[in-house]
VMD Tcl script that builds the backbone (N, CA, C; Angstrom):
set m [mol new atoms 528]
animate dup $m
set s [atomselect $m all]
$s set {name element resname resid chain x y z} {
  {N N MET 1 A -25.935 0.763 14.153}
  {CA C MET 1 A -25.412 -0.059 12.982}
  {C C MET 1 A -24.157 0.589 12.449}
  {N N LYS 2 A -24.231 1.967 12.357}
  {CA C LYS 2 A -22.957 2.745 11.668}
  {C C LYS 2 A -21.810 2.540 12.638}
  {N N GLN 3 A -22.074 2.321 13.992}
  {CA C GLN 3 A -20.816 2.198 14.948}
  {C C GLN 3 A -20.270 0.899 14.662}
  {N N ARG 4 A -21.108 -0.016 14.542}
  {CA C ARG 4 A -20.661 -1.513 14.320}
  {C C ARG 4 A -19.626 -1.564 12.925}
  {N N ASN 5 A -20.048 -0.973 11.863}
  {CA C ASN 5 A -19.340 -0.929 10.716}
  {C C ASN 5 A -17.962 -0.196 10.934}
  {N N THR 6 A -18.006 0.894 11.787}
  {CA C THR 6 A -16.697 1.663 12.081}
  {C C THR 6 A -15.778 0.709 12.943}
  {N N SER 7 A -16.247 -0.009 13.870}
  {CA C SER 7 A -15.525 -0.952 14.563}
  {C C SER 7 A -14.985 -1.884 13.624}
  {N N ARG 8 A -15.780 -2.497 12.786}
  {CA C ARG 8 A -15.100 -3.464 11.955}
  {C C ARG 8 A -14.043 -2.955 10.982}
  {N N GLN 9 A -14.378 -1.918 10.307}
  {CA C GLN 9 A -13.265 -1.208 9.587}
  {C C GLN 9 A -11.903 -0.850 10.479}
  {N N THR 10 A -12.114 -0.432 11.579}
  {CA C THR 10 A -10.751 -0.279 12.280}
  {C C THR 10 A -10.174 -1.448 12.534}
  {N N ALA 11 A -10.827 -2.772 13.041}
  {CA C ALA 11 A -10.357 -3.933 13.187}
  {C C ALA 11 A -9.635 -4.385 11.952}
  {N N ILE 12 A -10.289 -4.222 10.906}
  {CA C ILE 12 A -9.567 -4.752 9.537}
  {C C ILE 12 A -8.345 -3.796 9.183}
  {N N ARG 13 A -8.363 -2.507 9.688}
  {CA C ARG 13 A -7.121 -1.893 9.404}
  {C C ARG 13 A -5.962 -2.160 10.320}
  {N N LEU 14 A -6.391 -2.502 11.424}
  {CA C LEU 14 A -5.340 -2.932 12.546}
  {C C LEU 14 A -4.845 -4.338 12.330}
  {N N LEU 15 A -5.370 -5.187 11.720}
  {CA C LEU 15 A -5.069 -6.528 11.508}
  {C C LEU 15 A -3.665 -6.714 10.900}
  {N N PRO 16 A -3.376 -5.894 9.745}
  {CA C PRO 16 A -2.083 -5.995 9.200}
  {C C PRO 16 A -0.910 -5.598 10.256}
  {N N LEU 17 A -1.255 -4.508 11.048}
  {CA C LEU 17 A -0.382 -4.194 11.921}
  {C C LEU 17 A 0.040 -5.046 13.132}
  {N N LEU 18 A -0.916 -5.841 13.544}
  {CA C LEU 18 A -0.778 -6.821 14.608}
  {C C LEU 18 A -0.073 -8.036 14.001}
  {N N LEU 19 A -0.463 -8.463 12.643}
  {CA C LEU 19 A 0.364 -9.378 12.075}
  {C C LEU 19 A 1.810 -9.184 11.693}
  {N N GLY 20 A 2.139 -8.028 11.413}
  {CA C GLY 20 A 3.375 -7.616 11.269}
  {C C GLY 20 A 4.235 -7.609 12.529}
  {N N ALA 21 A 3.497 -7.068 13.729}
  {CA C ALA 21 A 4.179 -7.057 15.056}
  {C C ALA 21 A 4.553 -8.602 15.389}
  {N N LEU 22 A 3.616 -9.560 15.046}
  {CA C LEU 22 A 3.899 -10.977 15.536}
  {C C LEU 22 A 4.986 -11.514 14.664}
  {N N LEU 23 A 5.120 -11.132 13.432}
  {CA C LEU 23 A 6.215 -11.576 12.600}
  {C C LEU 23 A 7.399 -11.030 12.994}
  {N N LEU 24 A 7.491 -9.821 13.627}
  {CA C LEU 24 A 8.818 -9.150 13.992}
  {C C LEU 24 A 9.096 -9.925 15.231}
  {N N THR 25 A 8.256 -10.126 16.038}
  {CA C THR 25 A 8.554 -10.900 17.271}
  {C C THR 25 A 9.039 -12.260 16.950}
  {N N ALA 26 A 8.620 -12.895 16.005}
  {CA C ALA 26 A 9.159 -14.310 15.729}
  {C C ALA 26 A 10.462 -14.314 15.216}
  {N N CYS 27 A 10.874 -12.957 14.644}
  {CA C CYS 27 A 12.240 -12.950 13.926}
  {C C CYS 27 A 13.385 -12.670 14.943}
  {N N GLY 28 A 13.159 -12.593 16.276}
  {CA C GLY 28 A 14.042 -12.280 17.219}
  {C C GLY 28 A 15.033 -13.459 17.237}
  {N N GLU 29 A 15.829 -13.431 18.340}
  {CA C GLU 29 A 16.859 -14.424 18.592}
  {C C GLU 29 A 16.355 -15.900 18.630}
  {N N PRO 30 A 16.940 -16.877 17.890}
  {CA C PRO 30 A 16.270 -18.192 18.052}
  {C C PRO 30 A 16.330 -18.713 19.413}
  {N N ALA 31 A 15.530 -19.586 19.543}
  {CA C ALA 31 A 15.580 -20.305 20.976}
  {C C ALA 31 A 16.815 -21.136 20.977}
  {N N LYS 32 A 17.409 -21.205 22.273}
  {CA C LYS 32 A 18.459 -22.058 22.503}
  {C C LYS 32 A 17.968 -23.254 22.691}
  {N N PRO 33 A 18.503 -24.508 22.051}
  {CA C PRO 33 A 18.212 -25.708 22.324}
  {C C PRO 33 A 18.415 -26.200 23.836}
  {N N ALA 34 A 17.696 -27.106 24.288}
  {CA C ALA 34 A 17.678 -27.303 25.635}
  {C C ALA 34 A 19.042 -28.136 25.773}
  {N N GLN 35 A 19.779 -27.979 26.881}
  {CA C GLN 35 A 21.294 -28.735 27.128}
  {C C GLN 35 A 20.781 -29.966 27.846}
  {N N ALA 36 A 21.831 -30.904 27.634}
  {CA C ALA 36 A 21.753 -32.098 28.436}
  {C C ALA 36 A 22.044 -31.808 29.918}
  {N N ARG 37 A 21.382 -32.440 30.817}
  {CA C ARG 37 A 21.553 -32.298 32.317}
  {C C ARG 37 A 22.295 -33.411 32.787}
  {N N GLU 38 A 23.164 -33.265 33.914}
  {CA C GLU 38 A 23.843 -34.243 34.416}
  {C C GLU 38 A 22.961 -34.939 35.405}
  {N N ILE 39 A 23.253 -36.350 35.556}
  {CA C ILE 39 A 22.466 -37.125 36.513}
  {C C ILE 39 A 23.100 -36.853 37.786}
  {N N ALA 40 A 21.890 -36.599 38.828}
  {CA C ALA 40 A 22.355 -36.380 40.263}
  {C C ALA 40 A 22.196 -37.750 40.990}
  {N N ALA 41 A 22.697 -37.899 42.127}
  {CA C ALA 41 A 22.659 -39.157 43.011}
  {C C ALA 41 A 21.067 -39.620 43.234}
  {N N ASP 42 A 20.287 -38.560 42.941}
  {CA C ASP 42 A 18.806 -38.978 43.271}
  {C C ASP 42 A 18.006 -38.914 42.068}
  {N N THR 43 A 18.664 -38.792 40.815}
  {CA C THR 43 A 17.865 -38.630 39.604}
  {C C THR 43 A 17.358 -40.074 39.462}
  {N N SER 44 A 16.032 -40.197 39.112}
  {CA C SER 44 A 15.194 -41.509 38.900}
  {C C SER 44 A 14.597 -41.532 37.578}
  {N N CYS 45 A 14.439 -42.573 37.044}
  {CA C CYS 45 A 13.914 -42.865 35.854}
  {C C CYS 45 A 12.416 -42.608 35.739}
  {N N SER 46 A 11.992 -41.838 34.788}
  {CA C SER 46 A 10.498 -41.345 34.641}
  {C C SER 46 A 9.518 -42.517 34.398}
  {N N LEU 47 A 10.011 -43.690 33.885}
  {CA C LEU 47 A 9.206 -44.826 33.790}
  {C C LEU 47 A 8.908 -45.728 35.014}
  {N N ASP 48 A 9.927 -45.926 35.589}
  {CA C ASP 48 A 9.833 -47.092 36.601}
  {C C ASP 48 A 10.461 -46.501 38.103}
  {N N GLY 49 A 11.084 -45.281 38.215}
  {CA C GLY 49 A 11.482 -44.936 39.381}
  {C C GLY 49 A 12.787 -45.244 39.888}
  {N N MET 50 A 13.336 -46.134 38.981}
  {CA C MET 50 A 14.849 -46.740 39.413}
  {C C MET 50 A 15.810 -45.476 39.453}
  {N N ILE 51 A 16.786 -45.650 40.308}
  {CA C ILE 51 A 17.766 -44.486 40.422}
  {C C ILE 51 A 18.806 -44.785 39.354}
  {N N LEU 52 A 19.018 -43.936 38.406}
  {CA C LEU 52 A 19.764 -44.113 37.193}
  {C C LEU 52 A 21.279 -44.428 37.738}
  {N N LEU 53 A 21.938 -44.015 38.497}
  {CA C LEU 53 A 23.339 -44.276 38.934}
  {C C LEU 53 A 23.426 -45.634 39.525}
  {N N ASP 54 A 22.341 -46.380 39.780}
  {CA C ASP 54 A 22.496 -47.710 40.433}
  {C C ASP 54 A 22.627 -48.650 39.406}
  {N N PHE 55 A 22.589 -48.327 38.038}
  {CA C PHE 55 A 22.575 -49.402 37.023}
  {C C PHE 55 A 23.612 -49.175 35.961}
  {N N PRO 56 A 24.131 -50.095 35.293}
  {CA C PRO 56 A 25.264 -49.928 34.143}
  {C C PRO 56 A 24.567 -49.566 32.880}
  {N N GLY 57 A 25.168 -49.347 31.998}
  {CA C GLY 57 A 24.671 -49.055 30.580}
  {C C GLY 57 A 24.297 -47.613 30.281}
  {N N PRO 58 A 24.140 -47.386 29.091}
  {CA C PRO 58 A 23.596 -46.052 28.666}
  {C C PRO 58 A 22.155 -45.496 29.214}
  {N N LYS 59 A 22.266 -44.228 29.512}
  {CA C LYS 59 A 21.281 -43.643 30.224}
  {C C LYS 59 A 20.650 -42.580 28.923}
  {N N ALA 60 A 19.438 -41.966 29.129}
  {CA C ALA 60 A 18.897 -41.047 28.133}
  {C C ALA 60 A 18.015 -39.998 28.954}
  {N N GLN 61 A 17.661 -38.880 28.202}
  {CA C GLN 61 A 16.826 -37.836 28.764}
  {C C GLN 61 A 16.158 -37.338 27.524}
  {N N ILE 62 A 14.782 -36.907 27.727}
  {CA C ILE 62 A 14.146 -36.289 26.623}
  {C C ILE 62 A 13.663 -34.922 27.202}
  {N N HIS 63 A 13.811 -33.896 26.507}
  {CA C HIS 63 A 13.352 -32.471 26.899}
  {C C HIS 63 A 12.331 -32.208 25.930}
  {N N TYR 64 A 11.333 -31.360 26.699}
  {CA C TYR 64 A 10.104 -31.044 26.171}
  {C C TYR 64 A 9.944 -29.355 25.969}
  {N N ASP 65 A 9.099 -29.033 25.214}
  {CA C ASP 65 A 8.971 -27.536 25.028}
  {C C ASP 65 A 8.434 -26.966 26.365}
  {N N GLN 66 A 7.813 -27.782 27.292}
  {CA C GLN 66 A 7.411 -27.269 28.759}
  {C C GLN 66 A 7.695 -28.319 29.648}
  {N N GLY 67 A 7.940 -27.901 30.914}
  {CA C GLY 67 A 8.365 -28.816 31.923}
  {C C GLY 67 A 9.628 -29.379 32.078}
  {N N GLU 68 A 9.797 -30.067 32.997}
  {CA C GLU 68 A 11.105 -30.803 33.347}
  {C C GLU 68 A 11.345 -32.071 32.413}
  {N N PRO 69 A 12.732 -32.265 31.975}
  {CA C PRO 69 A 12.891 -33.478 31.070}
  {C C PRO 69 A 12.591 -34.698 31.743}
  {N N ASP 70 A 12.488 -35.757 30.937}
  {CA C ASP 70 A 12.213 -37.071 31.646}
  {C C ASP 70 A 13.568 -37.896 31.447}
  {N N PHE 71 A 13.938 -38.409 32.351}
  {CA C PHE 71 A 15.284 -39.281 32.480}
  {C C PHE 71 A 14.964 -40.839 32.261}
  {N N PHE 72 A 15.718 -41.561 31.706}
  {CA C PHE 72 A 15.612 -42.954 31.454}
  {C C PHE 72 A 16.972 -43.691 31.789}
  {N N CYS 73 A 16.631 -44.996 32.594}
  {CA C CYS 73 A 17.772 -45.606 33.032}
  {C C CYS 73 A 18.286 -46.634 31.893}
  {N N ASP 74 A 17.535 -46.543 30.765}
  {CA C ASP 74 A 17.991 -47.453 29.633}
  {C C ASP 74 A 17.545 -46.924 28.255}
  {N N THR 75 A 18.344 -46.888 27.260}
  {CA C THR 75 A 17.855 -46.401 25.866}
  {C C THR 75 A 16.601 -47.096 25.456}
  {N N ARG 76 A 16.452 -48.326 25.830}
  {CA C ARG 76 A 15.265 -48.838 25.303}
  {C C ARG 76 A 13.984 -48.337 25.967}
  {N N GLU 77 A 13.987 -47.649 27.042}
  {CA C GLU 77 A 12.826 -46.979 27.507}
  {C C GLU 77 A 12.646 -45.591 26.850}
  {N N MET 78 A 13.847 -44.983 26.417}
  {CA C MET 78 A 13.890 -43.784 25.588}
  {C C MET 78 A 13.204 -43.949 24.409}
  {N N PHE 79 A 13.572 -45.032 23.651}
  {CA C PHE 79 A 13.075 -45.319 22.232}
  {C C PHE 79 A 11.406 -45.618 22.436}
  {N N SER 80 A 11.032 -46.432 23.550}
  {CA C SER 80 A 9.701 -46.875 23.711}
  {C C SER 80 A 8.778 -45.668 23.863}
  {N N ILE 81 A 9.370 -44.556 24.569}
  {CA C ILE 81 A 8.439 -43.227 24.636}
  {C C ILE 81 A 8.514 -42.564 23.239}
  {N N LEU 82 A 9.615 -42.410 22.635}
  {CA C LEU 82 A 9.710 -41.605 21.440}
  {C C LEU 82 A 9.035 -42.275 20.415}
  {N N LEU 83 A 8.984 -43.392 20.233}
  {CA C LEU 83 A 8.330 -44.282 19.049}
  {C C LEU 83 A 6.893 -44.689 19.296}
  {N N ARG 84 A 6.379 -44.277 20.366}
  {CA C ARG 84 A 4.895 -44.412 20.534}
  {C C ARG 84 A 4.100 -43.462 19.778}
  {N N PRO 85 A 3.074 -43.995 19.087}
  {CA C PRO 85 A 2.177 -43.364 18.296}
  {C C PRO 85 A 1.370 -42.119 19.198}
  {N N GLU 86 A 1.282 -42.551 20.420}
  {CA C GLU 86 A 0.498 -41.655 21.198}
  {C C GLU 86 A 1.298 -40.513 21.939}
  {N N GLN 87 A 2.575 -40.726 21.753}
  {CA C GLN 87 A 3.418 -39.513 22.242}
  {C C GLN 87 A 2.921 -38.146 21.705}
  {N N LYS 88 A 2.461 -37.319 22.513}
  {CA C LYS 88 A 1.854 -35.966 22.171}
  {C C LYS 88 A 2.714 -34.765 22.648}
  {N N LYS 89 A 3.467 -34.883 23.669}
  {CA C LYS 89 A 4.447 -33.914 24.114}
  {C C LYS 89 A 5.454 -33.473 22.953}
  {N N ARG 90 A 5.649 -32.253 22.947}
  {CA C ARG 90 A 6.498 -31.620 21.738}
  {C C ARG 90 A 7.932 -31.845 22.258}
  {N N VAL 91 A 8.674 -32.660 21.730}
  {CA C VAL 91 A 10.137 -33.039 22.046}
  {C C VAL 91 A 10.888 -31.892 21.386}
  {N N VAL 92 A 11.989 -31.395 22.271}
  {CA C VAL 92 A 12.800 -30.318 21.888}
  {C C VAL 92 A 14.291 -30.838 21.668}
  {N N ALA 93 A 14.632 -31.812 22.483}
  {CA C ALA 93 A 15.837 -32.454 22.511}
  {C C ALA 93 A 15.849 -33.858 23.230}
  {N N VAL 94 A 16.775 -34.780 22.702}
  {CA C VAL 94 A 16.852 -36.142 23.158}
  {C C VAL 94 A 18.543 -36.346 23.247}
  {N N TYR 95 A 18.814 -36.766 24.295}
  {CA C TYR 95 A 20.173 -36.978 24.617}
  {C C TYR 95 A 20.346 -38.383 25.263}
  {N N THR 96 A 21.497 -39.070 24.917}
  {CA C THR 96 A 22.012 -40.385 25.305}
  {C C THR 96 A 23.459 -40.172 25.548}
  {N N GLN 97 A 24.084 -41.225 26.072}
  {CA C GLN 97 A 25.484 -41.223 26.403}
  {C C GLN 97 A 26.208 -41.848 25.366}
  {N N ASP 98 A 27.386 -41.386 25.130}
  {CA C ASP 98 A 28.390 -41.989 24.188}
  {C C ASP 98 A 29.226 -43.012 24.855}
  {N N MET 99 A 28.803 -44.236 24.458}
  {CA C MET 99 A 29.346 -45.407 25.182}
  {C C MET 99 A 30.601 -45.751 24.675}
  {N N GLY 100 A 31.117 -44.919 23.788}
  {CA C GLY 100 A 32.524 -45.027 23.167}
  {C C GLY 100 A 33.523 -44.277 24.111}
  {N N LYS 101 A 32.922 -43.473 24.928}
  {CA C LYS 101 A 33.683 -42.822 25.955}
  {C C LYS 101 A 33.276 -43.028 27.396}
  {N N ALA 102 A 31.968 -43.339 27.583}
  {CA C ALA 102 A 31.447 -43.434 28.882}
  {C C ALA 102 A 31.820 -44.741 29.572}
  {N N ASP 103 A 32.289 -44.703 30.904}
  {CA C ASP 103 A 32.306 -46.139 31.698}
  {C C ASP 103 A 30.996 -46.950 31.666}
  {N N TRP 104 A 31.131 -48.255 31.172}
  {CA C TRP 104 A 29.800 -48.905 31.191}
  {C C TRP 104 A 29.256 -49.188 32.333}
  {N N THR 105 A 29.954 -49.553 33.380}
  {CA C THR 105 A 29.579 -49.793 34.709}
  {C C THR 105 A 29.002 -48.647 35.520}
  {N N ARG 106 A 29.540 -47.311 35.173}
  {CA C ARG 106 A 29.126 -46.162 35.801}
  {C C ARG 106 A 29.028 -45.072 34.991}
  {N N PRO 107 A 28.116 -45.053 33.892}
  {CA C PRO 107 A 28.334 -43.849 32.966}
  {C C PRO 107 A 27.933 -42.598 33.562}
  {N N GLU 108 A 28.686 -41.655 33.250}
  {CA C GLU 108 A 28.406 -40.342 33.746}
  {C C GLU 108 A 28.779 -39.356 32.543}
  {N N GLY 109 A 28.126 -38.325 32.327}
  {CA C GLY 109 A 28.421 -37.328 31.413}
  {C C GLY 109 A 28.457 -38.093 29.945}
  {N N GLN 110 A 29.190 -37.287 29.155}
  {CA C GLN 110 A 29.313 -37.903 27.711}
  {C C GLN 110 A 28.042 -37.814 27.042}
  {N N TRP 111 A 27.282 -36.687 27.042}
  {CA C TRP 111 A 25.883 -36.772 26.506}
  {C C TRP 111 A 25.985 -36.348 25.038}
  {N N ILE 112 A 25.259 -36.914 24.345}
  {CA C ILE 112 A 25.273 -36.654 22.896}
  {C C ILE 112 A 23.835 -36.614 22.424}
  {N N ASP 113 A 23.679 -35.978 21.181}
  {CA C ASP 113 A 22.305 -35.797 20.411}
  {C C ASP 113 A 22.050 -37.171 20.078}
  {N N ALA 114 A 20.867 -37.709 20.749}
  {CA C ALA 114 A 20.417 -39.113 20.416}
  {C C ALA 114 A 20.052 -39.181 18.860}
  {N N LYS 115 A 19.580 -38.265 18.305}
  {CA C LYS 115 A 19.148 -38.375 16.958}
  {C C LYS 115 A 20.282 -38.511 15.989}
  {N N THR 116 A 21.489 -38.196 16.426}
  {CA C THR 116 A 22.616 -38.272 15.646}
  {C C THR 116 A 23.547 -39.452 15.892}
  {N N ALA 117 A 23.138 -40.158 16.901}
  {CA C ALA 117 A 23.894 -41.225 17.410}
  {C C ALA 117 A 23.709 -42.565 16.493}
  {N N PHE 118 A 24.671 -43.508 16.730}
  {CA C PHE 118 A 24.437 -44.832 16.216}
  {C C PHE 118 A 24.092 -45.816 17.339}
  {N N TYR 119 A 23.387 -46.698 17.185}
  {CA C TYR 119 A 22.945 -47.658 18.100}
  {C C TYR 119 A 23.191 -49.226 17.686}
  {N N VAL 120 A 23.643 -50.098 18.791}
  {CA C VAL 120 A 23.744 -51.423 18.391}
  {C C VAL 120 A 22.720 -52.303 19.117}
  {N N VAL 121 A 21.902 -52.803 18.128}
  {CA C VAL 121 A 20.728 -53.339 18.368}
  {C C VAL 121 A 20.963 -55.007 18.374}
  {N N GLY 122 A 20.483 -55.731 19.353}
  {CA C GLY 122 A 20.694 -57.187 19.473}
  {C C GLY 122 A 22.044 -57.536 20.163}
  {N N SER 123 A 22.619 -56.787 20.807}
  {CA C SER 123 A 23.891 -57.277 21.581}
  {C C SER 123 A 23.303 -57.876 22.798}
  {N N PRO 124 A 23.914 -58.838 23.524}
  {CA C PRO 124 A 23.560 -59.310 24.710}
  {C C PRO 124 A 23.992 -58.453 25.951}
  {N N ARG 125 A 24.802 -57.343 25.662}
  {CA C ARG 125 A 25.296 -56.609 26.809}
  {C C ARG 125 A 24.141 -56.008 27.674}
  {N N ARG 126 A 24.347 -55.982 28.812}
  {CA C ARG 126 A 23.184 -55.869 29.690}
  {C C ARG 126 A 23.271 -54.290 30.400}
  {N N GLY 127 A 22.120 -53.475 30.337}
  {CA C GLY 127 A 21.898 -52.378 30.962}
  {C C GLY 127 A 20.914 -52.573 32.098}
  {N N SER 128 A 20.180 -51.568 32.490}
  {CA C SER 128 A 19.449 -51.708 33.671}
  {C C SER 128 A 18.134 -52.625 33.363}
  {N N MET 129 A 17.655 -52.579 32.081}
  {CA C MET 129 A 16.472 -53.227 31.756}
  {C C MET 129 A 16.727 -54.671 31.041}
  {N N GLY 130 A 17.997 -55.246 31.257}
  {CA C GLY 130 A 18.386 -56.349 30.605}
  {C C GLY 130 A 19.264 -56.010 29.287}
  {N N PRO 131 A 19.390 -56.710 28.261}
  {CA C PRO 131 A 20.078 -56.320 27.084}
  {C C PRO 131 A 19.521 -55.035 26.663}
  {N N THR 132 A 20.411 -54.147 26.219}
  {CA C THR 132 A 20.280 -52.939 26.080}
  {C C THR 132 A 20.711 -52.247 24.614}
  {N N VAL 133 A 20.394 -51.205 24.131}
  {CA C VAL 133 A 20.717 -50.793 23.024}
  {C C VAL 133 A 21.679 -49.547 23.041}
  {N N PRO 134 A 23.008 -49.864 23.316}
  {CA C PRO 134 A 24.115 -48.920 23.337}
  {C C PRO 134 A 24.116 -47.819 22.363}
  {N N SER 135 A 24.470 -46.598 22.674}
  {CA C SER 135 A 24.542 -45.420 21.775}
  {C C SER 135 A 26.049 -45.043 21.715}
  {N N PHE 136 A 26.389 -44.476 20.618}
  {CA C PHE 136 A 27.612 -43.941 20.133}
  {C C PHE 136 A 27.617 -42.871 19.315}
  {N N ALA 137 A 28.627 -41.778 19.631}
  {CA C ALA 137 A 28.631 -40.688 18.562}
  {C C ALA 137 A 29.320 -41.172 17.427}
  {N N ARG 138 A 30.158 -42.005 17.427}
  {CA C ARG 138 A 30.861 -42.492 16.141}
  {C C ARG 138 A 30.485 -43.744 15.759}
  {N N GLU 139 A 30.380 -43.877 14.416}
  {CA C GLU 139 A 29.801 -45.147 13.801}
  {C C GLU 139 A 31.002 -46.322 13.975}
  {N N ALA 140 A 32.236 -45.733 13.882}
  {CA C ALA 140 A 33.437 -46.745 14.078}
  {C C ALA 140 A 33.326 -47.351 15.461}
  {N N ASP 141 A 32.850 -46.573 16.479}
  {CA C ASP 141 A 32.792 -47.140 17.934}
  {C C ASP 141 A 31.809 -48.041 17.998}
  {N N ALA 142 A 30.624 -47.933 17.394}
  {CA C ALA 142 A 29.563 -48.689 17.496}
  {C C ALA 142 A 29.952 -49.977 16.751}
  {N N ARG 143 A 30.627 -50.043 15.746}
  {CA C ARG 143 A 31.004 -51.181 14.761}
  {C C ARG 143 A 31.905 -51.948 15.648}
  {N N LYS 144 A 33.091 -51.304 16.430}
  {CA C LYS 144 A 33.982 -52.012 17.238}
  {C C LYS 144 A 33.037 -52.697 18.249}
  {N N PHE 145 A 32.093 -52.035 18.988}
  {CA C PHE 145 A 31.332 -52.862 20.010}
  {C C PHE 145 A 30.759 -53.938 19.397}
  {N N ALA 146 A 29.996 -53.772 18.258}
  {CA C ALA 146 A 29.108 -54.867 17.622}
  {C C ALA 146 A 30.155 -56.086 17.423}
  {N N GLU 147 A 31.424 -55.746 16.941}
  {CA C GLU 147 A 32.258 -56.941 16.737}
  {C C GLU 147 A 32.712 -57.610 18.034}
  {N N GLN 148 A 32.903 -57.059 19.134}
  {CA C GLN 148 A 33.184 -57.579 20.413}
  {C C GLN 148 A 32.051 -58.215 21.000}
  {N N TYR 149 A 30.742 -57.544 20.996}
  {CA C TYR 149 A 29.610 -58.161 21.803}
  {C C TYR 149 A 28.467 -58.640 20.974}
  {N N GLY 150 A 28.424 -58.524 19.552}
  {CA C GLY 150 A 27.417 -58.782 18.740}
  {C C GLY 150 A 26.459 -57.680 18.691}
  {N N GLY 151 A 25.582 -57.971 17.671}
  {CA C GLY 151 A 24.488 -56.777 17.366}
  {C C GLY 151 A 24.752 -56.352 16.011}
  {N N LYS 152 A 23.777 -55.363 15.650}
  {CA C LYS 152 A 23.666 -54.682 14.412}
  {C C LYS 152 A 23.759 -53.172 14.742}
  {N N VAL 153 A 24.602 -52.396 13.732}
  {CA C VAL 153 A 24.687 -51.104 13.980}
  {C C VAL 153 A 23.631 -50.346 13.282}
  {N N LEU 154 A 22.870 -49.477 13.756}
  {CA C LEU 154 A 21.901 -48.622 13.225}
  {C C LEU 154 A 21.814 -47.209 13.530}
  {N N PRO 155 A 21.630 -46.183 12.561}
  {CA C PRO 155 A 21.363 -44.957 12.878}
  {C C PRO 155 A 19.992 -44.779 13.690}
  {N N PHE 156 A 19.832 -43.746 14.413}
  {CA C PHE 156 A 18.739 -43.464 15.128}
  {C C PHE 156 A 17.177 -43.732 14.247}
  {N N ALA 157 A 17.259 -43.308 13.138}
  {CA C ALA 157 A 15.991 -43.368 12.418}
  {C C ALA 157 A 15.691 -44.715 11.939}
  {N N GLN 158 A 16.560 -45.752 12.137}
  {CA C GLN 158 A 16.195 -46.976 11.680}
  {C C GLN 158 A 15.907 -47.911 12.826}
  {N N VAL 159 A 15.961 -47.284 14.112}
  {CA C VAL 159 A 15.578 -48.261 15.270}
  {C C VAL 159 A 14.029 -48.130 15.309}
  {N N SER 160 A 13.554 -49.400 15.423}
  {CA C SER 160 A 11.868 -49.457 15.396}
  {C C SER 160 A 11.392 -49.880 16.684}
  {N N ILE 161 A 10.194 -49.696 17.047}
  {CA C ILE 161 A 9.463 -50.050 18.102}
  {C C ILE 161 A 9.718 -51.530 18.569}
  {N N ASP 162 A 9.699 -52.241 17.825}
  {CA C ASP 162 A 9.836 -53.931 17.943}
  {C C ASP 162 A 11.225 -54.143 18.275}
  {N N MET 163 A 12.116 -53.333 18.289}
  {CA C MET 163 A 13.556 -53.532 18.427}
  {C C MET 163 A 13.781 -53.214 19.954}
  {N N VAL 164 A 13.047 -52.458 20.544}
  {CA C VAL 164 A 13.130 -51.932 21.858}
  {C C VAL 164 A 11.949 -52.181 22.741}
  {N N ASP 165 A 11.114 -53.286 22.521}
  {CA C ASP 165 A 10.168 -53.842 23.254}
  {C C ASP 165 A 10.418 -54.022 24.582}
  {N N LEU 166 A 9.562 -53.426 25.472}
  {CA C LEU 166 A 9.771 -53.561 27.059}
  {C C LEU 166 A 8.832 -54.588 27.581}
  {N N SER 167 A 8.168 -55.194 26.891}
  {CA C SER 167 A 7.063 -56.283 27.552}
  {C C SER 167 A 7.476 -57.379 28.110}
  {N N GLY 168 A 8.754 -57.709 28.097}
  {CA C GLY 168 A 9.297 -58.956 28.715}
  {C C GLY 168 A 9.916 -58.649 30.124}
  {N N GLY 169 A 9.811 -57.450 30.485}
  {CA C GLY 169 A 10.334 -57.138 31.882}
  {C C GLY 169 A 12.054 -57.062 31.707}
  {N N THR 170 A 12.575 -57.082 32.761}
  {CA C THR 170 A 14.032 -56.810 32.670}
  {C C THR 170 A 14.761 -58.115 32.193}
  {N N SER 171 A 14.276 -59.345 32.163}
  {CA C SER 171 A 14.934 -60.611 31.621}
  {C C SER 171 A 14.471 -60.922 30.395}
  {N N HIS 172 A 13.160 -60.076 29.889}
  {CA C HIS 172 A 12.588 -60.193 28.528}
  {C C HIS 172 A 12.076 -61.576 28.278}
  {N N ASP 173 A 11.781 -62.255 29.454}
  {CA C ASP 173 A 11.027 -63.585 29.277}
  {C C ASP 173 A 9.680 -63.647 29.745}
  {N N GLU 174 A 9.098 -62.455 30.183}
  {CA C GLU 174 A 7.631 -62.520 30.621}
  {C C GLU 174 A 7.051 -61.003 30.403}
  {N N LYS 175 A 5.717 -60.954 30.266}
  {CA C LYS 175 A 5.144 -59.693 30.144}
  {C C LYS 175 A 5.196 -58.918 31.322}
  {N N MET 176 A 5.183 -57.581 31.241}
  {CA C MET 176 A 5.389 -56.800 32.564}
  {C C MET 176 A 3.930 -56.442 32.888}
}
mol reanalyze $m
mol bondsrecalc $m
mol representation Tube
mol addrep $m
């Protein structure tokens, strides 16, 4: 019995030291955010397997705290994953392309933080999944696009799941 109390007292004395060591470890250099990756010739969409470079319009990628990022051939797919209540993976970065700079027919590079981007919802301009939700780094570019092609300019936080519904397939006229 006496040995059990001694072990408990030792553990109680060591606990503050262990907690202090953990806190000091956490105070180290902050983790670098995940960087956007370029699309390769064989990069495929995480949802449907489509090759990203085969289709026009903005692409997206979601980086998690573990594993490889998911790539999407359309921003609608990115939003449909991010806005799902059952999304459990810890997202550390989300990127989409700045369509104010990227070529619509073959967008490459021009990656921007999706959460700071402006989106045009309701435009008939087509991406890989039919009418898409183009992304822009600058609100002025998004407004110019909306004036030319139609749609409403919204920041990331105001895009809702019903605005990016994928249930109609690529033509949005039937359930998938």
